[in-house]
C-alpha positions in Angstrom: -5.7 -41.0 -14.2 -5.0 -38.9 -11.0 -4.5 -40.9 -8.0 -5.2 -39.8 -4.4 -1.4 -39.9 -3.8 -0.8 -37.7 -6.9 -3.6 -35.3 -5.6 -1.9 -35.3 -2.3 1.5 -34.5 -3.8 0.1 -31.7 -5.9 -1.6 -30.2 -2.9 1.5 -30.4 -0.9 3.6 -28.8 -3.7 1.0 -26.1 -4.0 1.3 -25.3 -0.4 5.0 -25.5 -0.4 5.3 -23.1 -3.3 2.8 -20.6 -2.0 4.0 -20.8 1.7 7.6 -19.9 0.8 7.2 -17.0 -1.7 7.9 -13.4 -1.7 5.0 -11.5 0.1 3.8 -8.0 -0.8 2.4 -5.1 1.2 0.9 -1.8 0.3 1.4 1.3 2.4 1.2 5.1 2.1 4.1 7.4 2.9 3.6 10.9 3.5 5.7 13.6 1.8 6.4 16.7 4.1 7.9 18.3 0.9 4.8 17.9 -1.2 2.1 17.8 1.7 0.6 14.7 0.4 0.6 10.8 0.8 1.6 8.5 -2.1 1.1 4.7 -2.0 4.0 2.2 -2.1 4.3 -1.5 -2.9 6.9 -3.5 -1.0 8.1 -7.0 -1.8 9.7 -9.1 1.1 11.7 -12.2 0.6 10.4 -15.4 2.0 12.8 -15.4 4.8 12.0 -11.9 6.0 11.9 -11.6 9.7 12.8 -9.5 12.7 16.0 -11.6 13.3 17.6 -10.5 10.0 18.3 -7.3 8.1 18.1 -7.1 4.4 19.4 -4.9 1.5 16.9 -2.7 -0.3 16.2 -1.9 -3.9 14.1 1.0 -4.9 12.3 0.2 -8.2 10.9 3.3 -9.9 8.0 3.4 -12.4 7.9 4.9 -15.9 5.8 7.6 -17.3 2.1 6.9 -16.8 3.0 4.1 -14.6 2.6 3.7 -10.7 3.4 1.7 -7.6 1.5 -1.4 -8.6 3.3 -1.9 -11.9 5.5 -4.9 -10.8 2.9 -6.4 -8.3 2.3 -9.8 -10.1 5.6 -10.0 -11.9 7.0 -13.5 -11.3 10.4 -12.7 -12.4 10.8 -9.9 -9.8 9.3 -12.1 -7.1 11.7 -15.0 -7.9 14.6 -12.4 -7.6 13.4 -11.2 -4.3 13.4 -14.7 -2.9 16.6 -15.8 -4.5 18.7 -12.8 -3.5 17.1 -12.1 -0.2 16.4 -8.5 -1.1 13.5 -6.0 -0.1 12.3 -4.2 -3.2 10.3 -1.0 -2.6 8.2 0.4 -5.5 7.3 4.1 -4.5 4.7 5.9 -6.7 6.7 8.3 -8.8 3.8 10.0 -10.1 2.4 10.1 -13.6 5.1 12.4 -15.1 7.4 13.3 -12.2 10.9 12.4 -14.0 12.1 12.3 -10.3 13.4 15.8 -10.0 12.4 18.8 -7.8 10.8 21.3 -10.1 12.4 24.8 -10.1 9.1 26.0 -11.6 6.7 24.5 -9.1 7.6 24.6 -5.4 5.3 21.6 -4.5 6.9 19.2 -7.2 9.5 17.5 -5.0 9.8 14.0 -6.4 13.7 14.0 -5.9 13.2 14.8 -2.2 10.4 12.3 -1.8 12.1 9.4 -3.5 15.7 10.0 -2.5 15.2 11.1 1.2 11.6 10.8 2.5 10.7 7.3 1.3 14.0 5.5 2.3 13.8 7.2 5.7 10.4 5.7 6.3 11.5 2.3 5.1 14.5 2.4 7.3 12.6 3.3 10.2 9.8 0.7 9.8 11.5 -2.4 8.3 14.4 -4.6 8.9 16.8 -3.0 6.4 20.7 -2.6 6.4 20.6 1.1 6.4 23.8 2.0 4.6 24.7 2.9 1.0 26.5 -0.3 0.6 23.1 -2.3 0.8 20.9 0.4 -1.0 20.2 0.4 -4.7 17.9 2.0 -7.1 16.7 0.9 -10.5 13.9 1.9 -12.9 12.5 1.7 -16.4 12.0 4.6 -18.9 11.3 7.7 -16.9 12.2 5.6 -13.8 15.5 4.6 -15.4 16.3 8.2 -15.7 15.3 8.7 -12.2 17.3 5.8 -10.7 20.5 7.1 -12.2 19.7 10.8 -11.7 19.1 10.3 -8.0 22.0 7.8 -7.4 24.4 10.2 -8.9 23.1 13.3 -7.1 22.9 11.3 -3.9 25.9 8.9 -4.2 26.6 9.3 -0.4 23.2 7.6 0.1 23.0 5.0 -2.8 25.8 2.7 -3.6 24.4 1.3 -6.8 22.0 2.1 -9.6 20.6 0.5 -12.7 18.4 1.6 -15.6 16.3 -0.3 -18.0 15.4 1.7 -21.2 16.0 4.9 -19.4 15.4 8.4 -20.8 18.9 9.4 -19.6 18.7 12.5 -21.8 15.3 13.8 -22.6 16.5 17.1 -24.3 15.9 15.5 -27.7 12.3 15.1 -26.9 11.2 18.6 -25.9 7.5 18.1 -26.6 7.1 14.7 -24.9 5.9 13.4 -21.5 4.9 16.6 -19.9 8.4 17.5 -18.9 7.7 21.1 -19.9 5.2 21.4 -17.3 7.9 21.2 -14.6 10.9 22.7 -16.4 9.2 25.3 -18.7 9.3 25.1 -22.5 12.6 23.8 -23.8 13.4 26.6 -26.1 13.3 29.1 -23.3 15.0 26.8 -20.8 17.6 24.8 -22.5 20.2 25.0 -19.7 17.6 24.0 -17.1 16.6 21.0 -19.2 20.1 19.9 -19.7 20.9 20.2 -15.9 18.1 17.9 -14.9 19.4 15.0 -17.1 21.5 11.9 -16.3 23.8 12.9 -19.2 24.6 16.2 -17.5 25.3 14.7 -14.0 27.4 12.0 -15.2 30.1 14.5 -15.8 30.5 14.7 -12.1 31.2 11.2 -11.5 34.5 9.7 -10.3 35.4 6.1 -11.1 34.0 3.3 -8.9 32.3 5.7 -6.5 29.0 4.3 -7.7 28.2 0.8 -9.2 26.4 1.5 -12.5 24.5 -0.7 -14.8 22.1 0.3 -17.6 20.8 -1.3 -20.8 18.3 -0.7 -23.6 16.6 -2.6 -26.4 18.0 -2.0 -29.9 14.5 -1.1 -31.2 13.8 1.3 -28.3 13.5 5.0 -29.1 15.9 5.8 -26.2 18.7 3.6 -27.7 20.7 6.5 -29.0 20.8 8.6 -25.7 21.8 5.2 -23.9 24.6 4.7 -26.5 25.8 8.2 -26.2 25.9 7.9 -22.3 27.8 4.7 -22.6 30.4 6.4 -24.8 30.6 9.4 -22.4 31.2 7.1 -19.5 33.9 5.2 -21.5 35.7 8.6 -22.5 35.6 9.6 -18.6 36.9 6.1 -17.7 33.9 5.5 -15.4 33.5 1.7 -14.8 30.1 0.5 -15.6 28.0 -2.3 -17.0 26.2 -1.6 -20.4 24.1 -4.0 -22.5 22.0 -3.9 -25.5 19.6 -6.7 -26.4 16.9 -7.1 -29.1 13.7 -5.5 -28.0 11.7 -2.3 -27.7 10.1 0.0 -25.1 7.9 -2.8 -23.8 7.1 -4.8 -20.7 8.3 -8.0 -22.5 11.8 -6.3 -22.4 11.6 -5.0 -18.9 10.4 -8.3 -17.4 13.4 -10.0 -18.9 15.8 -7.2 -18.0 14.8 -7.0 -14.4 16.5 -10.5 -13.8 19.9 -9.1 -15.0 19.7 -5.9 -13.0 18.6 -7.7 -9.7 21.6 -10.1 -10.2 23.9 -7.0 -10.6 22.5 -5.7 -7.3 22.9 -9.1 -5.6 26.6 -9.3 -6.8 27.2 -5.7 -5.4 25.6 -6.4 -2.1 27.5 -9.7 -1.8 30.9 -8.6 -3.0 32.4 -8.6 0.5 
């Protein structure tokens, strides 16, 4: 039997839980490079206020995904509150792969995500606007994007992470509409290679970027992630790498986001 006192306790608990939880907002950010606005979801920790400044993590969607993919994910929301981090989910397009296309002058998702979106966020919200408090992560296509953009813009991002990332898409020449923006693989092999994480990882120096990446053992991207791990080991580039049971699924990513957000928290808090 539920007494009035019990009912009051439940009501107070419900109010408390819902009054002190991460909040979200949806905005549009215009791209001068692409002459178009894209929507963006932003997660704010429960203590967000004008009296404090916060680190920012940019969370990139996978192929066919979008800015709302994480909107009701409790694991992410709990991490936002626990680690006092702003998380920004820009819309990376259906098949952007987060590069500026050399074949299409208005396909500029590298410019948009690495420059235009952070500039807007730093201007309009209470962020700590330096690379030591700016990270980027993603899943699948977004995992590629996070590492690709961080390596190419390591003066801007201090840390990056990838979950099930397509860190080398050259073994998949007929997939995910990549050819629409780079041309057919057989005719543009060098161009394809030059737009992969695997290629850009060769320009890294040890400890100039805090790196974490992981992949499920049943994922079709497991071999390219293992290859990147071995390459970084051979180059003596410090990084975190993990494999866990799982496939290319939301069940895996919902679990993985907790590990990667902890990685970012430790990086932002290390001083």
